[in-house]
C-alpha positions as CSV (number, residue, x, y, z in Angstrom):
1,M,146.4,113.4,115.5
2,N,146.1,116.6,117.5
3,E,142.8,118.3,118.5
4,Q,143.0,120.9,115.8
5,Q,143.3,118.3,113.1
6,L,140.4,116.3,114.6
7,I,138.2,119.4,114.6
8,Y,138.9,120.2,110.9
9,N,138.2,116.6,110.0
10,M,134.9,116.5,111.9
11,A,134.0,119.9,110.4
12,L,134.6,118.5,106.9
13,T,132.0,115.8,107.4
14,R,129.5,118.5,108.2
15,I,130.3,120.6,105.1
16,G,130.6,117.7,102.7
17,H,127.7,115.5,104.1
18,F,125.7,115.9,100.9
19,S,128.7,115.0,98.7
20,L,130.6,112.3,100.5
21,A,132.6,111.1,97.5
22,T,134.0,114.6,96.8
23,A,134.9,115.2,100.4
24,L,136.6,111.8,100.6
25,Q,138.5,112.5,97.3
26,L,139.8,115.8,98.7
27,Y,140.7,114.2,102.0
28,R,142.7,111.5,100.3
29,T,144.4,114.0,98.0
30,L,145.3,116.7,100.5
31,G,145.7,114.5,103.6
32,G,143.2,116.0,106.0
33,G,140.5,118.5,106.8
34,E,142.9,121.2,107.8
35,E,144.7,121.0,104.4
36,I,141.3,121.2,102.7
37,F,140.5,124.3,104.7
38,I,143.8,126.0,103.7
39,H,143.0,125.2,100.0
40,R,139.2,126.0,100.3
41,N,139.4,128.7,97.6
42,D,141.4,126.5,95.2
43,I,139.3,123.3,95.2
44,A,138.4,123.7,91.5
45,D,142.1,123.4,90.7
46,I,142.4,120.2,92.6
47,I,139.1,118.6,91.4
48,P,138.2,120.4,88.1
49,D,134.8,118.6,87.9
50,C,133.7,119.5,91.4
51,S,130.1,120.7,91.6
52,P,129.4,124.5,92.0
53,R,127.4,123.8,95.1
54,F,130.3,122.0,96.8
55,L,132.7,124.8,95.8
56,E,130.5,127.3,97.4
57,N,129.8,125.4,100.6
58,I,133.5,124.5,101.1
59,K,134.4,128.1,101.5
60,D,132.5,128.7,104.7
61,W,133.7,126.7,107.7
62,N,132.5,128.8,110.6
63,D,129.4,126.9,111.7
64,A,131.0,123.5,110.9
65,L,134.0,124.3,113.0
66,K,131.9,125.4,116.0
67,R,129.8,122.3,115.7
68,A,132.9,120.1,115.6
69,E,134.4,121.8,118.7
70,T,131.2,121.1,120.6
71,E,131.2,117.5,119.4
72,L,134.8,116.9,120.4
73,L,134.1,118.3,123.9
74,F,131.2,115.9,124.2
75,C,133.4,113.0,123.1
76,Q,136.1,113.9,125.6
77,K,133.6,114.1,128.5
78,N,132.0,110.7,127.6
79,G,134.9,108.5,126.7
80,I,134.3,108.5,123.0
81,Q,137.1,107.9,120.5
82,V,137.2,110.0,117.4
83,L,138.6,107.8,114.6
84,C,139.8,109.5,111.4
85,L,140.6,107.9,108.1
86,G,144.3,107.0,108.2
87,D,144.6,106.7,111.9
88,G,146.0,103.5,113.5
89,Y,142.7,102.9,115.4
90,Y,140.4,103.5,112.4
91,P,139.0,100.2,111.1
92,Q,141.5,99.5,108.4
93,R,139.4,97.0,106.5
94,I,137.1,99.8,105.3
95,E,139.9,102.3,104.7
96,D,140.2,101.5,101.0
97,C,136.5,101.3,100.3
98,P,135.3,104.0,97.8
99,D,132.8,105.4,100.3
100,A,134.7,105.0,103.6
101,P,133.6,107.4,106.3
102,I,136.2,110.2,107.0
103,V,135.4,110.2,110.7
104,M,133.8,107.6,113.0
105,Y,133.0,107.7,116.7
106,F,133.6,104.7,118.9
107,K,132.8,104.0,122.6
108,G,133.8,100.7,124.0
109,S,136.7,98.3,124.8
110,A,137.2,96.4,121.5
111,I,140.1,96.8,119.1
112,L,138.4,97.3,115.7
113,N,141.4,95.9,113.7
114,Q,141.4,92.4,115.1
115,A,142.6,89.5,113.0
116,R,139.1,88.0,112.6
117,V,136.0,90.1,112.2
118,L,132.6,88.9,110.9
119,N,129.1,90.5,110.8
120,I,125.8,88.7,111.3
121,V,122.8,90.5,109.8
122,G,119.3,89.8,108.7
123,T,115.6,90.5,109.3
124,R,114.1,92.4,112.2
125,H,111.5,89.6,112.3
126,C,113.9,86.8,113.2
127,T,112.2,83.4,113.7
128,S,113.1,80.6,116.0
129,Y,114.9,79.0,113.1
130,G,117.2,82.0,112.8
131,E,117.6,82.3,116.6
132,D,118.6,78.7,117.0
133,F,121.1,78.9,114.1
134,I,122.8,82.0,115.6
135,R,123.0,80.4,119.0
136,R,124.5,77.1,117.6
137,F,126.8,78.9,115.1
138,L,128.5,81.1,117.7
139,R,128.8,78.3,120.2
140,E,130.5,76.1,117.7
141,L,132.6,78.9,116.3
142,K,134.0,79.8,119.7
143,E,135.4,76.2,120.0
144,I,137.2,76.5,116.7
145,C,138.1,80.2,116.6
146,P,138.3,81.6,120.1
147,E,139.1,85.2,119.0
148,V,136.5,86.8,116.7
149,L,134.9,90.2,116.8
150,V,131.2,89.9,116.0
151,V,129.6,93.0,114.3
152,S,125.9,93.8,113.7
153,G,123.5,96.8,113.8
154,L,121.9,96.5,117.2
155,A,118.4,96.4,115.6
156,Y,115.6,94.0,116.4
157,G,115.7,90.4,115.3
158,V,118.8,88.9,113.9
159,D,121.1,91.8,115.0
160,I,120.2,91.8,118.7
161,N,120.4,87.9,118.7
162,A,123.9,88.1,117.2
163,H,125.0,90.5,119.9
164,V,123.5,88.6,122.8
165,Q,124.9,85.2,121.7
166,A,128.3,86.8,121.1
167,L,128.3,88.0,124.7
168,N,127.0,84.7,125.9
169,N,130.0,82.9,124.3
170,G,132.6,85.4,125.4
171,Y,133.1,87.2,122.1
172,E,133.5,90.9,121.9
173,T,130.7,92.5,119.8
174,V,130.3,95.9,118.2
175,G,127.0,97.5,117.2
176,V,127.1,100.0,114.3
177,L,124.5,102.7,114.9
178,A,122.5,104.9,112.5
179,H,122.6,107.9,114.8
180,G,124.9,109.7,117.3
181,L,126.1,108.3,120.6
182,D,124.0,110.7,122.7
183,Y,121.1,108.2,122.7
184,L,120.2,104.7,121.7
185,Y,117.7,103.3,119.2
186,P,115.9,101.1,120.0
187,Q,115.8,101.9,123.7
188,A,114.8,98.3,124.4
189,H,118.4,97.2,123.7
190,K,119.9,99.6,126.2
191,E,120.8,96.9,128.7
192,V,122.6,94.8,126.0
193,A,124.3,97.9,124.7
194,N,125.7,98.7,128.1
195,K,127.2,95.2,128.4
196,M,128.7,95.7,124.9
197,L,130.6,98.8,126.1
198,N,132.7,96.5,128.4
199,C,132.9,93.7,125.8
200,G,132.9,95.3,122.4
201,G,131.4,98.7,121.8
202,L,129.2,101.1,119.8
203,L,130.4,102.6,116.5
204,T,128.9,105.4,114.3
205,E,129.8,108.0,111.7
206,F,127.1,110.3,113.0
207,M,127.5,113.2,115.4
208,T,125.2,113.7,118.4
209,C,121.7,115.1,117.8
210,T,121.4,113.0,114.6
211,N,118.1,111.1,114.3
212,A,117.9,107.5,113.3
213,D,116.4,108.4,109.9
214,K,115.8,105.8,107.2
215,G,118.6,106.9,105.0
216,N,121.1,106.6,107.9
217,F,120.5,102.9,108.2
218,I,121.6,102.3,104.6
219,R,124.8,104.3,105.3
220,R,125.2,102.3,108.5
221,N,125.0,99.1,106.6
222,R,128.1,99.9,104.5
223,I,130.2,100.3,107.7
224,V,128.9,96.9,109.0
225,A,130.0,95.3,105.7
226,G,133.3,97.3,105.3
227,I,134.8,96.6,108.8
228,S,134.3,92.9,108.5
229,D,136.1,90.0,106.7
230,A,132.8,88.2,106.1
231,C,129.1,88.8,106.1
232,I,126.6,86.2,107.3
233,L,123.0,86.7,106.3
234,V,120.8,84.6,108.6
235,E,117.2,85.4,107.6
236,S,115.9,87.9,105.1
237,A,112.7,88.6,103.2
238,F,112.8,89.5,99.5
239,R,114.0,93.0,100.4
240,G,115.6,94.2,103.6
241,G,118.5,95.9,105.4
242,G,120.4,92.6,105.9
243,L,120.2,91.9,102.2
244,I,121.5,95.4,101.4
245,T,124.5,94.7,103.8
246,A,125.2,91.5,102.0
247,N,125.2,93.1,98.6
248,I,127.5,95.9,99.8
249,A,129.8,93.2,101.2
250,N,129.9,91.6,97.8
251,D,130.8,95.0,96.2
252,Y,133.6,95.3,98.8
253,N,134.9,91.8,97.8
254,R,134.1,90.4,101.2
255,D,133.0,86.7,101.6
256,V,129.2,86.5,101.9
257,F,127.4,83.5,103.5
258,A,123.7,82.9,103.8
259,L,121.6,80.5,105.8
260,P,119.2,78.6,103.5
261,G,115.6,78.2,104.4
262,R,112.5,76.3,103.3
263,I,111.0,77.4,99.9
264,G,108.0,79.6,100.6
265,D,109.2,80.9,104.0
266,R,108.9,84.6,103.8
267,F,112.0,85.3,105.8
268,S,114.2,82.9,103.9
269,E,113.4,84.2,100.5
270,G,116.3,86.7,100.4
271,C,118.8,84.2,101.6
272,N,117.6,81.6,99.1
273,N,117.8,84.1,96.3
274,I,121.3,85.3,97.0
275,I,122.5,81.7,97.2
276,R,120.7,80.9,93.9
277,D,122.4,83.9,92.3
278,N,125.8,82.8,93.4
279,K,126.2,85.9,95.5
280,A,126.5,84.0,98.8
281,I,127.9,80.7,100.0
282,L,125.4,78.3,101.4
283,L,126.0,78.1,105.2
284,T,124.9,75.3,107.5
285,S,127.5,75.3,110.3
286,A,130.4,77.0,111.9
287,E,132.7,74.3,110.6
288,D,131.7,75.1,107.0
289,F,132.3,78.8,107.6
290,V,135.7,78.3,109.2
291,K,136.9,76.1,106.3
292,A,135.7,78.5,103.7
293,M,137.5,81.4,105.4
294,G,140.7,79.5,106.1
295,W,140.4,80.0,109.8
296,E,140.9,76.4,110.8
297,N,144.1,76.8,112.8
298,D,143.1,79.7,115.1
299,A,143.0,77.6,118.3
300,M,146.4,76.1,117.4
301,R,147.8,79.6,116.7
302,I,146.7,80.9,120.1
303,E,148.2,77.9,121.8
304,A,151.5,78.4,119.9
305,Q,151.6,82.0,120.9
306,K,151.2,81.1,124.5
307,N,154.0,78.5,124.3
308,G,156.3,80.6,122.1
309,I,157.1,79.9,118.4
310,E,160.5,78.8,117.3
311,R,161.4,80.5,114.1
312,E,162.7,78.3,111.3
313,L,166.1,79.5,110.3
314,F,165.8,78.8,106.6
315,P,162.1,78.1,105.9
316,M,161.0,76.9,102.5
317,L,158.4,79.3,101.1
318,S,155.5,78.5,98.8
319,H,154.8,80.7,95.8
320,D,152.2,82.8,97.7
321,Q,154.3,83.0,100.8
322,Q,157.2,84.3,98.7
323,K,155.0,87.0,97.2
324,I,153.9,88.1,100.7
325,Y,157.5,88.0,102.0
326,D,158.6,90.2,99.1
327,V,155.9,92.8,99.6
328,L,156.4,93.0,103.4
329,Y,160.2,93.2,102.9
330,A,159.7,96.2,100.7
331,T,157.0,97.9,102.8
332,N,156.5,96.4,106.2
333,D,153.4,96.5,108.5
334,L,150.6,96.3,106.0
335,T,146.9,95.5,106.5
336,L,145.2,92.4,105.1
337,N,143.4,94.4,102.4
338,I,146.5,96.2,101.2
339,L,148.4,92.9,101.2
340,S,145.7,91.4,99.1
341,V,145.9,94.2,96.6
342,K,149.7,94.2,96.4
343,T,150.0,90.4,96.1
344,G,146.9,89.6,94.1
345,I,146.0,86.9,96.6
346,P,142.3,86.6,97.6
347,I,141.5,87.5,101.2
348,G,140.5,83.9,102.2
349,T,143.7,82.4,100.8
350,L,145.8,85.2,102.2
351,S,144.6,84.7,105.7
352,S,145.5,81.0,105.8
353,T,148.9,81.7,104.1
354,L,149.7,84.4,106.6
355,F,148.9,82.0,109.4
356,Q,151.3,79.4,107.9
357,M,154.0,82.1,107.8
358,E,153.3,83.0,111.4
359,M,153.8,79.4,112.4
360,K,157.2,79.5,110.7
361,G,158.0,82.6,112.8
362,L,158.3,84.9,109.8
363,I,155.6,87.3,110.6
364,K,153.5,88.6,113.5
365,P,150.0,90.1,113.4
366,F,149.8,93.4,115.4
367,A,146.7,94.7,117.3
368,G,146.2,97.4,114.7
369,G,145.4,94.8,112.0
370,T,148.8,95.0,110.3
371,Y,151.3,92.2,109.6
372,H,154.9,92.7,110.5
373,L,157.8,90.8,108.8
374,Y,160.8,89.8,110.9
375,K,163.8,90.7,108.8
């Protein structure tokens, strides 16, 4: 994507910030901000029920384009990637979500479309019970699944514990922010954030000079949920940001897990309730999580990749494998989400089935989060 296209896409997020759904619908229909600018006087023909306010605002791009040019210059000077919906580096797990960000900004070293991505969220008032679980969980998970991207929100409590323990165990970890990349909130986490830039990164949909306002945290939570395969709620009161993220993850058809706690404990109430309501799987260990996700053979897969995999000449395919084969044969290099939609196979089952096909030498996962069929 060239600079001009980036600038128009960034400008669109400024113009359409009060009507994200309409802006996203236009982006998907016309293919980009520049195309929307060209048709800015014909939007009512494209979306007949578009609000009068949006129709009026979409006609004037001058200030938004100037702001986008300034922002792009800042990004270029500070090593920040501008990720646009539809780009190869854009987090493809969130791409099909109904409220996907049109543009995100990323600074760091991680690939956001890794084969395994999970988020760990919860209360800002994490207790020793929650801290101990995060420490033990990520240590055990590393032994079973050596390559996992850990996502959280860099907030106090559960979030920062998740980031620190991910780093301690050699995992890359990404913090999703509720403000721009020109400063950090909270400042107390600056040292950890700097380490994450070399082993993970920082991601946001907000331009610079954006304050960490309350509403931005809710918007941030949908990105945490959307870019992950699974959500783990460690501790939560009756209400809280972690619980919001878990509910969004449910809406996105992600696997949700929760750490149970003692009845009456304030910061286990949210977890116990979401388990009771069958909106989360009860979680006690990394082994439970790995089995539920179908990630058991990750260590074996990595070893096989190191040693080379001999492709079976005439492999026998299961019913699900055949469906995946047929879809990839027709349209190769698809993401996990798109494969799930096209085959009708749930994400958890799909992941393990894709691994089986990889062991047979039929497919290969690419860094961009896509799966390639050897024809």
